[in-house]
C-alpha positions, -999 to 999 in steps of 0.1 A, spaced: -69 -66 675 -67 -46 701 -79 -48 743 -67 -84 743 -95 -98 723 -93 -136 722 -97 -151 685 -99 -188 678 -77 -198 649 -80 -231 632 -48 -253 625 -47 -242 591 -53 -205 600 -23 -208 623 0 -223 597 -12 -196 573 -6 -168 594 28 -179 602 36 -185 566 25 -150 555 44 -133 582 74 -150 573 70 -133 539 64 -100 554 96 -103 577 113 -111 541 98 -81 525 103 -52 551 137 -61 561 145 -57 522 121 -25 519 141 -9 552 174 -13 534 163 0 502 146 33 520 169 38 542 199 40 518 176 66 495 175 87 524 196 122 520 219 133 545 199 161 569 165 148 560 155 141 599 118 140 590 124 112 564 146 97 589 122 98 618 94 80 597 118 51 588 129 48 622 96 43 634 86 20 606 118 1 617 105 -2 654 74 -16 645 90 -43 620 112 -48 651 83 -55 675 66 -77 651 95 -99 649 103 -97 686 66 -110 694 67 -135 668 101 -149 680 93 -148 717 60 -169 708 80 -194 691 102 -195 723 78 -201 745 53 -222 728 71 -244 702 104 -250 717 96 -268 751 67 -293 735 90 -300 704 122 -305 730 101 -329 751 92 -350 723 120 -354 697 150 -370 701 174 -375 670 158 -343 658 165 -321 691 193 -305 671 166 -288 649 151 -271 676 186 -259 695 196 -248 661 165 -227 658 168 -212 693 206 -201 685 195 -186 654 170 -166 673 196 -153 696 217 -142 664 190 -124 652 185 -108 686 219 -95 681 215 -78 652 182 -62 659 201 -46 692 227 -35 669 201 -18 647 185 -3 677 217 15 685 225 24 648 188 36 640 189 56 671 221 78 662 209 82 625 173 93 638 192 122 656 206 141 628 201 121 596 240 119 590 253 103 558 278 79 579 249 72 604 228 63 574 254 40 560 259 23 593 221 16 597 221 2 561 252 -21 568 233 -31 601 203 -39 580 221 -60 554 237 -80 583 203 -86 602 186 -96 568 213 -123 560 209 -139 596 172 -134 592 169 -152 559 191 -179 567 168 -187 600 135 -183 580 148 -210 551 160 -234 579 126 -229 597 106 -235 567 128 -265 555 133 -283 588 113 -266 617 75 -265 607 76 -302 590 88 -310 629 62 -291 645 34 -307 620 44 -340 634 45 -333 671 23 -306 681 -12 -311 691 -43 -293 679 -44 -276 712 -9 -262 710 -14 -253 676 -42 -233 689 -24 -216 715 4 -207 691 -24 -191 669 -40 -169 697 -2 -158 705 1 -148 666 -29 -130 664 -23 -112 696 11 -103 683 -5 -82 653 -22 -57 678 -25 -25 655 -32 -17 622 4 -15 612 10 -52 618 -21 -67 612 -24 -46 579 13 -58 569 0 -95 569 -32 -86 549 -9 -69 522 12 -97 519 -16 -125 521 -29 -140 490 -67 -133 485 -79 -168 499 -52 -165 529 -66 -127 537 -100 -142 536 -89 -170 561 -75 -143 588 -106 -119 583 -127 -149 590 -109 -157 624 -118 -121 639 -150 -116 654 -175 -95 633 -170 -64 657 -135 -69 650 -136 -71 613 -157 -37 610 -130 -18 633 -106 -28 607 -123 -18 576 -136 11 589 -104 24 608 -77 0 606 -75 -5 570 -76 36 563 -45 43 589 -24 11 575 -26 30 537 -18 62 554 10 48 574 23 27 542 21 60 519 45 79 545 66 49 546 73 43 508 69 77 495 
């Protein structure tokens, strides 16, 4: 999970990680809105915890989108013709999501400083706008993009995407978020893709750290 560990992920595993990540983004974008809205004005300690969690969420989402920008769009655009509009639409949606994240960066920083009520409400409104754009993209991705990728990507391209997905989960908070959302069968497959030593590190150190982080975030 750390130090550039390279993990071989089978095509089925790549699709499962991709699917679970989408569920994680749906869950966390909702929880962030609810948790921020519940913070009392002036509670800078709580604002700091949630600001830190937002930055982890932002990091995971940006890594995920960067992987798609670099490894999905180029091969698909080179092979599709009439369906190129799907890929171009996905690119445009990524740009819209990035705009909402930039707005949130500024809003969260302003709120974190003093945990004011007005600043909190600005963050909640920005999170609401972000989630609306994100859900539109995720729905469209599931309905239109993934069937296209299944038809046109090679096994090697799926493997490269899988390596990028796993590398993007470096750290117990991001990796733990995926395992939390995964079903037992999905969790077993993701863990099977890790080297034995990495699995031991997760169970001994990563899982307890993730549990502590989630207790702080969700209260």
